N, C-alpha and C positions, 0 to 999 in steps of 0.2 A: 132687649128681646134676646129670650132664651131659646134657643129652635128647638132643641129636644128636653121639654121643660120636665118631663115624667122621670127623663135620666138624670140630667143636669142637677135636679136636686134632690137625687136619694138621699134619704138618711143614711150615714156614715155605716151604719150596722148591717145595713141591706145592701149598700156598696161592696163592702167586703165580704160578704156572702157571695154575691157575682162573683168578685174577682177571683175568691178560693175556688169555686165552681170551674171556673174556667182556667184556671190554673192547674186544677187537677187533669182537666181535657188537654191541654196544652202540653204536658209533661208526658201523657201517654201516647200523644201525637206524635212528638218527637223521638222519644224512644223506640216507636217503632217502624219509623220512617227517615230518619238522619242518622247515618252511621256514627258521624261526627258526635252528636249528643250520646248516641248510647253509649259510646265508647267512655265520654266525659262523665257519666253517671256512674258507669263501672267504676272506674277510677278514682270517684267520689265516695263510691261505696253505698249508693243511694238508688232506690226503684221507684218511680211513679206513683205508686200504693204506698209509700214512706211519706207522701204530702199529705198531712193532715189538717194543717192550719196555715194562716197565711206565715207565721213565723218560721216556718219549716224552708220558706225562700232561703235563707242562709245557708243551707246545706246543700243548693243547687250550684254546679260550675259557673263562672263565667264567660262570656262571649268574648271576644278581642276583636279589633278590626281587621289584625292579622288573620285571625280564624278564616273571616270572609275570602281574605286575599289566597290563602292556602289552598282553598276549596275553589279556586276562579274557574269556570265561570258558573258553574249549578250545583256546584256539591252539597250544598247547604238547603237545596229546594227539599219540602217536606210533601210534595204532591209530585205527580206524574207531568213532563213538561207540556204533555197535551192540555193539562188544566191549566196552563200559565198564560194569560193574555199580553203581559207587558214585562218589558224589563227596564229598569232606570238603572245607570252605574255615575261612580264618581270620576273624575277626571284620570286620578292614577298616577298624579304627578310627583307621588313619592312612592311607585311602586305599583302593582297591579292594580287594575281597578277594584273597586269594590262592586259588586253586581247584586241587584236586590229585583226578586221577581213577585208578581201579583197574580193572583185568580179575578175572574171579574169580581167575585164577592169583597177581595182584599181592594179592589178599585171602588166599587160603590159604596163602601165603607171609608175609605178616604174623602171621597168627596163630600160625603155628609159631615166628616171630623171637619174639615175647611169650613162648611157650610155654617157648622155651629161657630167655629172662630170668626166668620166673617161679622156673625150676629152678635157674638160678645162684642164685638169692634163698634157696635151700634150702626151696622150695613143693614139693609132689607131690599126685598126685591125691586124698590123703586130707586136704587142706588146704579149709578155706572161705576162699573171696576177696571181700574186701566191697569193691568197686569204687565210689570217691566221686569219679573223675575225672568231669567233664562230658560228656553222651552228647550226641549230634547232629553238627552239622558238625565242632566239635571233636574231634580225633582221639582223645583219649585214655580216654573211657570205652569207646566201641567197640573201641577196639585192644586195652586189658586184659580187657574182655570175652571176645574171642572168642581171643586167647591162654590165658587162666585155661583155658576151654572145652575147647581143643585139648590142655591138660596132663591134663583130666579131673577138676580140682576143681570143689567146689559154688560156683557164681557168684552172688553177691547183686548185681544191676544198680542200687545207691542212686542213683548220679549226684551231681550237688551239690546243695547248698540242706538246709534242715532239719536242722540240725548238730542239735538236742537229739534228733529221732527218730533221727537215724543213731548217735549215740550209744547212744540205747536198744537198736536192733537189734544194734551191734556185743556187746552183752552177751547177749540175748536168743538171737542165733542162734548164738552162740560161733565167731565169726569167727575165725581164725586168723592171716590177712593182709590188711592194709589197703593200698590204693592210692590216693593223693592228692597234691597239693602237699604238701611239707614243711611250709608256713606254715598250710595247713588242718588238719595233722594237730595243731598246737600249739591252734588254736581247737577242734578236738573235743575234745583233752584238757580244756582249761577248761571247757567245757561240760558235759563228761562229771563233772566235778570237782564243777561246780553242781546236777547232777540225783544225788549221791550216787555214783556210778559212779567206782570205782578201777581206772583201765587195766591196776595190776599183777596185779589179782587175776583178770582177764580171762585167757581161753585165747591171746590175741592175743600173737604170738612173734614178725614179721617186718612191716616197714612198706616198701612199696614206692614210694619218692617219688620225683616229678621233675615237669619241666614248667615249673620256674625254679630259677635259681641259688640254690647254699645252702652252706653252710661246715661243716667240721667241728666247728667250735664248735656251730652249731646240732642238727648231730647228735648229740652227745652230749649235747646239753640233751635233745632228744627221747628219745634212748634210755634216760639217768635218769630222765625224767618217767615215762614210760609202759613202762620194763621190757621193750623189745624192741629188735630187732636193724634198726636203719635203713640200707635200701638205696638208692643211686643209682641210677635207671633213667635213659636218656637217647634222646632222639627228637624229632623235628622232623615236623610236618605236612608240609611240603615234599617231604621225600623219602619219608616213610612215614607217622612217629606213633610213637607209644612201640615201645622194642625194638630201636633200630639200636644200643644198647649197655646194658650194666648190670654194676655189682659183682658180683662171689662174693662168697658169704657168707663163704667160708673166711679170704678176706684183706681186703676191704673196702678195696683200695688201688687205684682206676682201675675205670672200665669196659670191659671187655673188649667191643670192638666187634664185629659180626657181618659181619666182614670178607669174607668167601665172598658178601656181596650188597652191600657197600657199601665205594667203595676210598675210604681216608682218606687225605688228608694237610693239614699245616700250614704256613700260609705266614706271612711279613711282612703283616700289612695295609696297611703304606703302600706298600713296593714290589712286593708281588704275589710275590715269589721263593721259593721253596718250601723250607722248614725240615728240618732234618735232625733224626731222631728226638731227642727230648726236651729240643727248645726251644719256647719258649712261642711260641705264635702263633694265628692264626685257622685254627680247623677249616674243611675245605674238603670236600666228598663228593660222589663221583659215584655213582650208583645204578648197579648194575651187571647188575641183575636185574627191574627194573619195565619192565612194559611199558607202561602207559595212558600215563605220563607220566615217561620217564625224565630225569634231569637229570644233565649233565655239569658238572663242578666247580663245584657249586653253596657259596656262600659263606655259610657259617650265621652269621656274625659273632661266633661261640662262641668266648671266649679259653681255651686249654688248651696242653696237649702229649700228645704219643704216647709210649709206652714200649713195648718191646719184648722186655723180661727177663722170663724165665722165673716163670710165679705157681704157687703151689702148688696151685691148685686144679687144675690138668694141661691147661687149655686153654692155646692158642698163639695164640689171638687177641691183636692189639696190644690195648692199654689207653689211655686217656685221663686225663688226669687229671681231678677234676671243673671244671666249669667255674666259673670264678672273674669272670665278668663278659661284656660282650658288647664288640667294638670298636663300634659303635652307640650301644651306653647307658654307653660310657665318657663321665665329666663331667671339665670340662678347667676347674680352678679357679685364675684366674691364672696359669696355664702348667703346673699340677701337672694328671696326669692320675692321676684317681680313682676306682675301682670300687665299688659299694653293698656288695660283699661284703668287701673291705679295712674299711669301717667296723664292717661287723657282726662281724668278727672280734675286731675290739676292743671293741665294746659287751658281746659275749656272753662275753669274759673278766673283765668289771667286775661285781662282787657286786651285788645289787639291781637289776639291769634285764631286764626281759623281752625277747623275743627279736624286739618289734613295735616299729619304729622305721620313720622316714620322712625321707626328706633333700629338705629346700626350697630351691630354688636361686632367687633374685633379682638383678636386675642393680642396682646402685646407681652410677649413674652409667653410667663406662666401665666399671666393675668387677663380676665376678662375685663373690656371695657366698653363702656354703654354711651352712643351719642342720641340724642333726641333731636332730630330735625323737625321743625315745624315752620309751618307757615305763617306771617306775619298778614294781616290786613292790606289795604293801598294806603291808608291814613298812616299807620305807622312806620310803613316800609319806606317813607318819604320824610323820616326825623333824621337826625343828625347820628352820625354812628355811633357816638358816647351813649346816645337816650339806647340804642338798639342794645350797645354793650351791657348797660345798665337791665334793661328788661331780661338779658341771657341769667346776669346774676342772679337776677330776682327767682327766676324759674328754678336754676340749679339750685339754689339755695331751699325753696319749697320741697323739691324732689328728694332731698338730702334730710330735710327734716321730718318730712312725712313718711318717706320709706326707705330711710336709712342706706341708701344706696349714691355713692358718687357718680353722676352722668355730666358729661359734656353738654352744653345747649347750643343749637347750631338755627339761629333764626333764616329763614330762608326767603325769597321774595314768592308773592302770591303766584299761585299756579306752577310753582316748580316741581311739585312733588307729583308725580303721576297718577292721575285719576284713573278708577277701576269702575267698570259697568257691573260689575260683580261684587263681589267679597275684596274691601279693601286689602292689601297687603302691608300690615302693618308694622311686619318684622323683615328685617333684611340682615341674617347671619351671616359674616364674613370669616369666621373663626377656622372654616376649614379648607381657606382658599392661600 
C-alpha cells in the first residue's frame, strides 16, 4: 500500500521542482532566523538568492553534529521557543547532548512520514503494532508510536526493557508488526524460546527494524528464525527521527527516502565533494520542511549509496543502500579500513555462530590489534577444544582474505556477550586505556 499516492509517485521532474522551491524557502528562513547559518553562509560567500538550482546545493555550508552541541540547547532554533511543542535529545554519552526541537507542524509531518513508512512495510490500519523502541528523549519510540496511530493501527507502546514480558505480550496481544532494533529482535527471539514461545506460531508477520547498522545476513537470520519479513527503516534524531526512509516490502532493495521532505546527497567523506548517484560515500541530508530546527547539509556519517532506478512498488523516491558503517565508526587497523558490518557478514556466513559479537581494539606498542569475540551456539560449544580452535582459525583466515586485516578470533560461550535493549555495542575500543 502507498500511503500518499500523489506524492510518493511523483515524476522525478516534478519532485525536483518541489525540492528546489522548498530549498529556496529554507535558505531564506535559516539566513534570517539562525545566527549560526547566517555566519556560515557569509563565510561561504553565498546568499539565499544565489540558489537557482538543486546543483547549487554544493555551495552551501555543511552542518556537523558538533555544531548542534556547540549551540546547546536551543541555539539552532529557527522559530521562537513559544512555537516549539517538543524537544528530543541524544544521550550525550560522548559530550553534550544534541537537542532537536519540533513545532506542531513538524510533529504532524513526522507522524505522516512514519505512517508512510509502515504502509511501505506492508502495514495497514488492521494491524497491531508493537513498539519496542525506547520512549522518552530518544526519538524511536514516540516516532513509531505517532506513525502507527496516524496509520490507524492498534498501537502497543511497550518501550524498551522487560524482554520476557514483551515476549508474552507479543503472544497475548497478537501483534502483527514489531518495531525495535534488529539486534533486540534476536534477544526477544531467544527470550521467547526460553519461555516456550515459538515466534513462527504467532500472528507476527513484519519487523520494522532500525537505529543501528545491520546486514543482509542478519536479515536472513531474523526472517528464518522468526518467520517474518524484516524491513529496514532509516532515520536519525538530528533531522527528525525514524521515517526518513524505509524499504518497501515488495522489493526490500534499499530504503525509499522521503524526498519531498529531505534533500539527500552522498559525498566523499574526505574531500567533501558530492558524488554521483550509485557511488558509495557519506549521506548528507538537508531538511526541506523542518520548522523548529532545520538543518543545511547535515553530515550523517552514515556510509551508503543512492540509486534512482525504478522500483517495482511504484514509488519514485530514490533509495539508499542499507547503511554498512559510519565514517566515524570506521576502524583503521594497521592501515586497513574495517567496518563492523563487514566482520558481521563473515561471521553470519559461518555455521555454528550466533549474531552476537564484539570487536575489541587494543594497542600493542605502536600497533593496533583487533580481537573478534563471537558467541557459538549450544551445539558447537559442546564440541571438542580442537574443533573450536579449528573454527577460530577458519574465521580468522576468512577475515584476512576478505578484508586484508589480521584479527584474533575468540569463540565464547552462548550469552557471554552482554545483550542490549537498544543499539548493540559492537566496538570496545581500549586503545586509550
